[in-house]
Residue frames as qw, qx, qy, qz and C-alpha x, y, z in Angstrom:
[[0.261, -0.087, -0.898, -0.344, 5.18, 0.30, 28.51],
 [0.111, -0.467, -0.806, 0.345, 2.84, 0.41, 31.56],
 [0.179, 0.500, 0.154, -0.833, 1.88, 3.98, 30.87],
 [0.276, 0.186, -0.616, -0.714, 1.17, 3.03, 27.20],
 [0.210, -0.259, -0.935, -0.116, -1.11, 0.21, 28.34],
 [0.010, -0.531, -0.617, 0.581, -3.02, 2.42, 30.69],
 [0.239, 0.414, -0.182, -0.859, -3.54, 5.05, 27.95],
 [0.272, 0.026, -0.813, -0.514, -4.69, 2.30, 25.58],
 [0.145, -0.412, -0.886, 0.157, -7.18, 0.92, 28.09],
 [0.093, 0.519, 0.340, -0.779, -8.52, 4.40, 28.79],
 [0.269, 0.320, -0.446, -0.792, -9.05, 4.90, 25.01],
 [0.202, -0.114, -0.939, -0.253, -10.75, 1.58, 24.75],
 [0.017, 0.512, 0.713, -0.479, -13.30, 2.59, 27.30],
 [0.243, 0.599, 0.074, -0.759, -13.93, 5.66, 25.14],
 [0.766, 0.495, 0.399, -0.094, -14.21, 3.50, 22.03],
 [0.347, 0.864, -0.345, -0.116, -10.98, 4.53, 20.49],
 [0.969, -0.098, 0.153, 0.165, -8.70, 1.76, 19.55],
 [0.314, 0.874, -0.348, 0.131, -5.25, 3.43, 19.54],
 [0.918, -0.093, -0.181, 0.340, -1.99, 1.59, 19.96],
 [0.140, -0.931, 0.308, -0.134, 0.59, 3.20, 22.16],
 [0.710, -0.423, 0.543, 0.146, 2.84, 0.09, 22.66],
 [0.576, 0.725, -0.299, -0.231, 5.20, 0.06, 19.75],
 [0.488, -0.531, 0.690, 0.063, 7.49, -2.61, 21.10],
 [0.792, 0.205, 0.562, 0.117, 6.51, -5.29, 18.41],
 [0.562, 0.818, 0.079, 0.092, 7.16, -2.74, 15.68],
 [0.084, -0.884, 0.459, 0.020, 10.50, -1.65, 17.24],
 [0.747, -0.244, 0.610, 0.101, 11.65, -5.29, 17.19],
 [0.741, 0.495, 0.398, 0.217, 11.13, -5.44, 13.50],
 [0.182, 0.975, -0.119, 0.056, 12.72, -2.03, 13.01],
 [0.494, -0.679, 0.531, 0.115, 15.79, -3.26, 14.88],
 [0.765, 0.033, 0.606, 0.216, 16.13, -6.22, 12.46],
 [0.514, 0.815, 0.225, 0.145, 15.67, -3.88, 9.46],
 [0.081, -0.960, 0.267, 0.017, 18.35, -1.64, 10.75],
 [0.634, -0.482, 0.572, 0.197, 20.91, -4.40, 11.16],
 [0.750, 0.373, 0.489, 0.241, 20.67, -5.06, 7.51],
 [0.253, 0.962, 0.049, -0.095, 21.49, -1.55, 6.46],
 [0.261, -0.767, 0.506, 0.296, 25.28, -1.67, 6.78],
 [0.579, -0.017, 0.748, 0.324, 25.55, -4.68, 4.44],
 [0.484, 0.701, 0.518, 0.079, 23.14, -3.36, 1.88],
 [0.055, 0.951, -0.101, -0.288, 24.99, -0.06, 1.60],
 [0.338, -0.553, 0.655, 0.390, 28.11, -1.83, 0.46],
 [0.614, 0.304, 0.717, 0.132, 26.29, -3.72, -2.42],
 [0.059, -0.074, 0.483, 0.870, 26.27, -2.64, -6.05],
 [0.539, 0.211, -0.027, -0.815, 23.16, -1.68, -7.89],
 [0.619, 0.179, -0.684, -0.344, 23.13, -4.95, -9.76],
 [0.229, -0.043, -0.906, 0.355, 23.36, -7.05, -6.45],
 [0.298, 0.196, 0.506, -0.786, 20.44, -5.06, -4.96],
 [0.643, 0.228, -0.321, -0.657, 18.39, -5.87, -8.12],
 [0.482, 0.092, -0.871, -0.021, 19.37, -9.58, -7.69],
 [0.015, 0.101, 0.782, -0.615, 18.06, -9.47, -4.06],
 [0.439, 0.218, 0.202, -0.848, 14.88, -8.08, -5.24],
 [0.606, 0.227, -0.615, -0.451, 14.45, -10.52, -8.02],
 [0.284, 0.006, -0.930, 0.235, 14.91, -13.27, -5.30],
 [0.193, 0.162, 0.581, -0.774, 12.25, -11.65, -3.15],
 [0.591, 0.258, -0.138, -0.752, 9.85, -11.42, -5.95],
 [0.532, 0.162, -0.803, -0.215, 10.43, -15.06, -6.85],
 [0.164, -0.078, -0.884, 0.430, 9.76, -16.08, -3.20],
 [0.344, 0.228, 0.319, -0.853, 6.75, -13.88, -2.99],
 [0.650, 0.245, -0.378, -0.612, 5.18, -15.41, -6.05],
 [0.452, 0.123, -0.883, -0.009, 6.07, -18.90, -4.88],
 [0.661, -0.522, -0.487, -0.230, 3.78, -18.39, -1.75],
 [0.453, -0.072, -0.546, 0.702, 6.22, -17.33, 1.02],
 [0.252, -0.829, -0.478, 0.145, 4.31, -15.40, 3.65],
 [0.223, 0.801, -0.030, 0.555, 4.80, -11.65, 3.29],
 [0.582, -0.794, 0.115, -0.131, 5.46, -11.43, 7.07],
 [0.858, -0.281, 0.241, 0.356, 8.53, -13.58, 6.56],
 [0.583, 0.439, 0.205, 0.653, 9.79, -11.28, 3.80],
 [0.138, -0.962, -0.229, -0.056, 8.98, -8.02, 5.68],
 [0.475, -0.762, 0.185, 0.399, 12.40, -7.33, 7.13],
 [0.590, -0.032, 0.514, 0.622, 14.32, -8.13, 3.90],
 [0.274, 0.675, 0.528, 0.437, 11.86, -6.15, 1.71],
 [0.183, -0.970, -0.158, 0.035, 11.74, -3.05, 3.97],
 [0.516, -0.610, 0.310, 0.516, 15.56, -2.88, 4.37],
 [0.506, 0.140, 0.571, 0.631, 16.04, -3.36, 0.65],
 [0.151, 0.809, 0.442, 0.357, 13.38, -0.68, -0.31],
 [0.375, -0.890, -0.071, 0.250, 14.79, 1.71, 2.21],
 [0.528, -0.379, 0.417, 0.636, 18.35, 1.40, 0.67],
 [0.410, 0.362, 0.570, 0.614, 17.09, 1.79, -2.87],
 [0.055, -0.923, -0.378, -0.036, 15.07, 4.77, -1.85],
 [0.416, -0.789, 0.149, 0.428, 18.12, 6.41, -0.35],
 [0.502, -0.220, 0.564, 0.618, 20.21, 5.56, -3.35],
 [0.317, 0.453, 0.621, 0.555, 17.76, 6.53, -6.14],
 [0.101, -0.873, -0.370, -0.302, 15.84, 9.43, -4.57],
 [0.252, 0.357, -0.387, 0.812, 18.31, 10.62, -2.00],
 [0.569, -0.446, 0.123, -0.680, 15.54, 10.02, 0.65],
 [0.347, 0.066, -0.906, 0.235, 16.15, 7.52, 3.42],
 [0.567, -0.580, -0.437, -0.388, 13.20, 6.48, 5.51],
 [0.188, -0.525, 0.542, -0.628, 13.43, 7.57, 9.06],
 [0.064, -0.022, -0.954, 0.292, 12.81, 5.05, 11.81],
 [0.365, 0.306, 0.519, -0.710, 9.41, 6.53, 12.49],
 [0.614, 0.386, -0.300, -0.620, 8.42, 6.12, 8.79],
 [0.344, 0.161, -0.917, -0.118, 9.52, 2.53, 8.87],
 [0.115, 0.161, 0.817, -0.542, 7.34, 1.94, 11.83],
 [0.488, 0.403, 0.102, -0.767, 4.49, 3.53, 9.95],
 [0.511, 0.360, -0.649, -0.433, 5.13, 1.24, 6.95],
 [0.110, 0.011, -0.979, 0.173, 5.03, -1.84, 9.28],
 [0.324, 0.316, 0.604, -0.656, 1.65, -0.75, 10.79],
 [0.528, 0.436, -0.195, -0.702, 0.28, -0.16, 7.31],
 [0.348, 0.253, -0.878, -0.207, 1.32, -3.60, 6.23],
 [0.023, -0.174, -0.928, 0.328, -0.44, -5.16, 9.20],
 [0.145, -0.564, -0.708, -0.399, -3.74, -3.39, 8.04],
 [0.283, -0.642, -0.483, 0.524, -3.70, -0.64, 10.55],
 [0.198, 0.905, 0.213, 0.310, -4.50, 3.05, 10.05],
 [0.572, -0.292, -0.188, 0.743, -1.66, 5.49, 10.74],
 [0.038, 0.962, 0.269, -0.032, -1.92, 9.32, 11.08],
 [0.612, -0.095, 0.120, 0.776, 0.68, 11.48, 9.61],
 [0.098, 0.839, 0.181, -0.504, 0.66, 15.28, 9.28],
 [0.569, 0.818, 0.012, 0.082, 1.53, 17.22, 6.10],
 [0.250, 0.835, -0.462, 0.162, 5.18, 16.97, 5.30],
 [0.592, -0.527, 0.585, -0.171, 5.90, 13.92, 7.42],
 [0.099, 0.445, -0.820, -0.346, 6.49, 11.73, 4.28],
 [0.757, 0.137, 0.502, -0.395, 3.33, 9.72, 3.74],
 [0.736, 0.586, -0.230, -0.248, 4.28, 9.25, 0.10],
 [0.257, 0.568, -0.771, 0.129, 7.68, 7.73, 1.03],
 [0.455, -0.195, 0.750, -0.440, 6.18, 5.59, 3.80],
 [0.833, 0.310, 0.142, -0.436, 3.74, 4.04, 1.33],
 [0.498, 0.576, -0.622, -0.181, 6.62, 2.59, -0.68],
 [0.142, -0.364, 0.883, -0.261, 7.63, 0.15, 1.97],
 [0.569, 0.154, 0.729, -0.347, 4.29, -1.77, 2.32],
 [0.675, 0.611, -0.094, -0.403, 3.44, -1.24, -1.44],
 [0.285, 0.580, -0.758, -0.093, 6.75, -2.95, -2.40],
 [0.227, -0.193, 0.921, -0.251, 6.32, -5.81, 0.06],
 [0.630, 0.297, 0.572, -0.434, 2.75, -6.56, -0.93],
 [0.595, 0.650, -0.249, -0.400, 3.53, -6.22, -4.68],
 [0.082, -0.476, 0.869, 0.106, 5.93, -9.20, -4.33],
 [0.585, 0.160, 0.767, -0.210, 2.98, -11.70, -4.69],
 [0.072, 0.015, 0.686, 0.724, 2.26, -10.46, -8.21],
 [0.069, 0.629, 0.774, -0.012, -1.37, -9.73, -7.32],
 [0.149, 0.591, 0.246, 0.753, -0.99, -5.97, -7.68],
 [0.293, -0.482, -0.489, 0.666, -1.15, -3.14, -5.11],
 [0.078, 0.765, 0.339, 0.542, -3.33, -0.02, -5.36],
 [0.358, -0.261, -0.379, 0.812, -2.20, 3.06, -3.60],
 [0.005, 0.807, 0.524, 0.271, -5.17, 5.49, -3.21],
 [0.310, -0.108, -0.147, 0.933, -4.52, 9.26, -2.92],
 [0.109, 0.537, 0.407, -0.731, -6.34, 12.48, -2.72],
 [0.486, 0.747, 0.054, -0.451, -6.67, 13.76, -6.33],
 [0.866, 0.466, 0.091, 0.159, -5.47, 12.94, -9.93],
 [0.257, 0.871, -0.356, 0.219, -2.47, 15.30, -9.55],
 [0.452, -0.627, 0.610, -0.174, -1.12, 13.45, -6.55],
 [0.914, 0.082, 0.396, -0.025, -1.75, 10.05, -8.18],
 [0.733, 0.639, -0.027, 0.231, 0.20, 11.08, -11.31],
 [0.006, 0.836, -0.467, 0.287, 2.99, 12.94, -9.24],
 [0.647, -0.515, 0.540, -0.157, 3.45, 10.09, -6.72],
 [0.941, 0.218, 0.250, 0.062, 3.69, 7.38, -9.44],
 [0.565, 0.725, -0.211, 0.333, 6.40, 9.51, -11.25],
 [0.167, -0.812, 0.461, -0.315, 8.21, 10.39, -8.03],
 [0.655, -0.399, 0.622, -0.156, 8.33, 6.91, -6.42],
 [0.886, 0.425, -0.037, -0.179, 8.34, 5.09, -9.71],
 [0.445, 0.660, -0.587, 0.146, 12.15, 4.97, -10.10],
 [0.412, -0.429, 0.702, -0.392, 12.26, 3.16, -6.72],
 [0.842, 0.152, 0.441, -0.273, 9.85, 0.36, -7.92],
 [0.739, 0.626, -0.229, -0.093, 11.55, 0.18, -11.35],
 [0.053, 0.656, -0.728, 0.194, 14.98, -0.30, -9.65],
 [0.444, -0.225, 0.802, -0.331, 13.50, -3.19, -7.72],
 [0.029, -0.024, 0.927, 0.373, 12.04, -4.82, -10.85],
 [0.193, 0.540, 0.781, -0.248, 8.47, -3.79, -10.58],
 [0.156, 0.425, 0.504, 0.735, 6.08, -1.88, -12.82],
 [0.040, -0.475, -0.525, 0.705, 4.06, 1.26, -11.80],
 [0.023, 0.472, 0.561, 0.680, 1.05, 3.01, -13.36],
 [0.093, 0.270, 0.441, -0.851, -1.51, 5.63, -12.46],
 [0.143, 0.595, 0.773, 0.166, -5.18, 6.23, -13.14],
 [0.026, -0.166, -0.035, 0.985, -6.61, 9.62, -14.32],
 [0.456, 0.578, 0.480, -0.478, -10.09, 10.91, -14.92],
 [0.516, 0.711, -0.158, -0.450, -10.98, 10.65, -18.62],
 [0.193, -0.424, 0.842, 0.273, -8.61, 7.68, -19.27],
 [0.700, 0.197, -0.481, -0.489, -9.68, 5.29, -22.10],
 [0.936, -0.239, 0.132, -0.221, -10.56, 1.69, -20.96],
 [0.861, 0.337, -0.233, 0.302, -7.41, 0.41, -22.58],
 [0.244, 0.646, -0.397, 0.605, -5.34, 2.80, -20.72],
 [0.604, -0.521, 0.360, -0.483, -6.94, 1.93, -17.31],
 [0.999, -0.012, -0.035, -0.032, -6.41, -1.79, -17.97],
 [0.658, 0.466, -0.357, 0.472, -2.77, -1.18, -18.73],
 [0.114, -0.612, 0.412, -0.665, -2.38, 0.89, -15.36],
 [0.785, -0.379, 0.254, -0.420, -4.22, -1.56, -13.34],
 [0.970, 0.136, -0.182, 0.091, -2.09, -4.42, -14.80],
 [0.263, 0.675, -0.508, 0.466, 0.98, -2.88, -13.23],
 [0.563, -0.087, -0.718, 0.400, 2.48, -4.17, -10.10],
 [0.172, -0.465, -0.478, 0.725, 1.65, -0.92, -8.27],
 [0.049, 0.604, 0.514, 0.607, -1.16, 1.43, -9.43],
 [0.069, -0.284, -0.364, 0.884, -1.74, 5.05, -7.92],
 [0.148, -0.483, -0.597, -0.623, -5.27, 6.28, -8.33],
 [0.321, -0.232, 0.316, -0.862, -7.88, 8.30, -6.31],
 [0.303, 0.182, 0.865, -0.357, -10.64, 6.35, -4.31],
 [0.557, 0.497, 0.127, -0.653, -13.17, 8.00, -6.65],
 [0.477, 0.533, -0.561, -0.416, -11.63, 6.55, -9.75],
 [0.124, 0.172, -0.975, 0.065, -10.96, 3.11, -8.31],
 [0.363, 0.212, 0.689, -0.590, -14.41, 3.04, -6.88],
 [0.634, 0.499, 0.068, -0.587, -16.26, 3.77, -10.11],
 [0.341, 0.429, -0.788, -0.281, -13.95, 1.40, -12.04],
 [0.162, -0.030, 0.934, -0.317, -15.09, -1.20, -9.62],
 [0.519, 0.411, 0.444, -0.604, -18.70, -0.35, -10.27],
 [0.531, 0.569, -0.367, -0.510, -18.30, -0.27, -14.02],
 [0.228, 0.329, -0.906, -0.135, -16.70, -3.72, -13.93],
 [0.322, 0.135, 0.849, -0.397, -19.66, -5.19, -12.16],
 [0.610, 0.541, 0.203, -0.542, -21.71, -4.32, -15.23],
 [0.266, 0.543, -0.686, -0.405, -19.36, -6.05, -17.67],
 [0.937, 0.096, 0.177, -0.284, -20.53, -9.37, -19.24],
 [0.862, 0.401, -0.203, 0.234, -17.02, -10.13, -20.80],
 [0.729, -0.519, 0.028, 0.445, -13.79, -10.49, -18.68],
 [0.593, 0.257, 0.239, 0.724, -12.00, -8.73, -21.48],
 [0.044, -0.784, -0.199, -0.587, -13.91, -5.46, -20.74],
 [0.626, -0.722, -0.214, 0.202, -12.87, -5.51, -17.04],
 [0.225, 0.853, -0.281, 0.379, -10.48, -2.81, -15.96],
 [0.341, -0.625, 0.622, -0.327, -9.53, -4.10, -12.49],
 [0.775, 0.132, -0.598, -0.153, -8.75, -7.70, -13.27],
 [0.338, 0.208, -0.781, 0.481, -6.97, -8.13, -9.98],
 [0.403, -0.066, 0.446, -0.796, -9.82, -6.90, -7.83],
 [0.794, 0.105, -0.209, -0.562, -12.11, -9.09, -9.87],
 [0.678, 0.182, -0.706, 0.093, -9.90, -12.08, -9.06],
 [0.698, -0.590, -0.397, -0.084, -10.48, -11.40, -5.34],
 [0.431, 0.131, -0.443, 0.775, -8.37, -9.01, -3.29],
 [0.365, -0.734, -0.515, 0.252, -9.47, -7.49, -0.14],
 [0.292, 0.261, 0.044, 0.919, -9.33, -3.71, -0.58],
 [0.113, -0.822, -0.523, 0.196, -10.77, -0.77, 1.34],
 [0.326, 0.256, 0.156, 0.897, -10.62, 2.79, 0.25],
 [0.123, -0.746, -0.503, 0.419, -11.80, 5.97, 1.65],
 [0.279, 0.600, 0.269, 0.700, -12.50, 8.99, -0.49],
 [0.376, -0.506, -0.416, 0.656, -11.50, 11.89, 1.87],
 [0.113, 0.137, 0.240, 0.954, -12.68, 14.60, -0.48],
 [0.322, 0.092, 0.309, -0.890, -16.04, 15.00, 1.34],
 [0.656, 0.065, -0.489, -0.571, -17.91, 12.35, -0.53],
 [0.907, -0.253, 0.151, -0.302, -19.41, 9.06, 0.70],
 [0.263, -0.543, 0.793, 0.089, -16.54, 6.64, 1.38],
 [0.843, 0.208, -0.377, -0.322, -16.47, 3.40, -0.62],
 [0.521, -0.442, 0.711, -0.165, -15.83, 0.19, 1.21],
 [0.710, 0.271, -0.573, -0.306, -14.95, -2.92, -0.83],
 [0.526, -0.383, 0.703, -0.289, -15.34, -6.21, 0.97],
 [0.511, 0.195, -0.787, -0.286, -15.05, -9.82, 0.07],
 [0.641, -0.210, 0.505, -0.539, -17.51, -12.26, 1.81],
 [0.733, -0.014, 0.677, -0.068, -16.94, -15.97, 1.26],
 [0.472, 0.035, 0.680, 0.560, -15.58, -15.45, -2.26],
 [0.216, 0.756, 0.538, 0.303, -18.36, -13.07, -3.41],
 [0.293, -0.011, -0.062, 0.954, -17.12, -9.48, -3.94],
 [0.060, -0.805, -0.591, 0.005, -19.47, -6.80, -2.82],
 [0.235, 0.328, -0.075, 0.912, -19.47, -3.09, -2.82],
 [0.345, -0.679, -0.602, 0.242, -20.95, -1.46, 0.35],
 [0.135, 0.640, -0.050, 0.755, -21.41, 2.22, 0.78],
 [0.485, -0.429, -0.577, 0.497, -20.53, 3.19, 4.30],
 [0.046, -0.866, -0.232, -0.441, -22.31, 6.31, 5.29],
 [0.273, 0.456, -0.406, 0.744, -20.40, 8.75, 7.29],
 [0.457, -0.437, 0.241, -0.736, -23.25, 9.04, 9.85],
 [0.113, -0.166, 0.957, -0.209, -23.11, 5.25, 10.41],
 [0.243, 0.395, 0.885, -0.052, -26.38, 4.73, 8.70],
 [0.003, -0.301, -0.390, -0.870, -28.91, 6.31, 6.56],
 [0.259, 0.056, 0.393, -0.881, -31.58, 8.46, 8.13],
 [0.223, 0.414, 0.882, -0.029, -35.11, 6.84, 8.19]]
């Protein structure tokens, strides 16, 4: 722990805010692990009942942090049961960090798609919708189909956005509990919505209602940053060089 704090202090001086002390995350992981033995013994129908209860509590306004342990443990068991893929402890730690709004770095093959299921499921419990942004249309379509059975088992709907989709198809996809899309498609849908004069023409109804979302297009283009300032949604272009050249 002391070494971790020294490393974190060193990186702070260098302007890099990197967390090395994972103790708070491991405490939550331990609580999630303790529920596994009980969940393994339950029937599919009982697991669905538990998810329905979480959804009801989430929509009733229960804080998501208070539901994290139950939701992560349940999603982990359902993933293992439906996909044959159980989240490793390090993947659960990554999911906790994502839920807390932190950036996590994972290499190719370390299970980013599976990790995202945990915070996506938890945050979808409120009924306000979750957008999972990925690199290209193929991955958006693949990941929605791949992880979809987990969400559907848990009582949630899942959709995806593709380039060239009709407005009605986009509205349907965005109306799902969890929507997979590229940052480019989500960004331009947001821009188009700002030109609408009728709410029926909006694609991203949930963002228009006021969700704080940030997305980065990692395909070499200018990232898009969505921010909400005192109830007024704005789109800000964040330049990679930290500002436009004079």
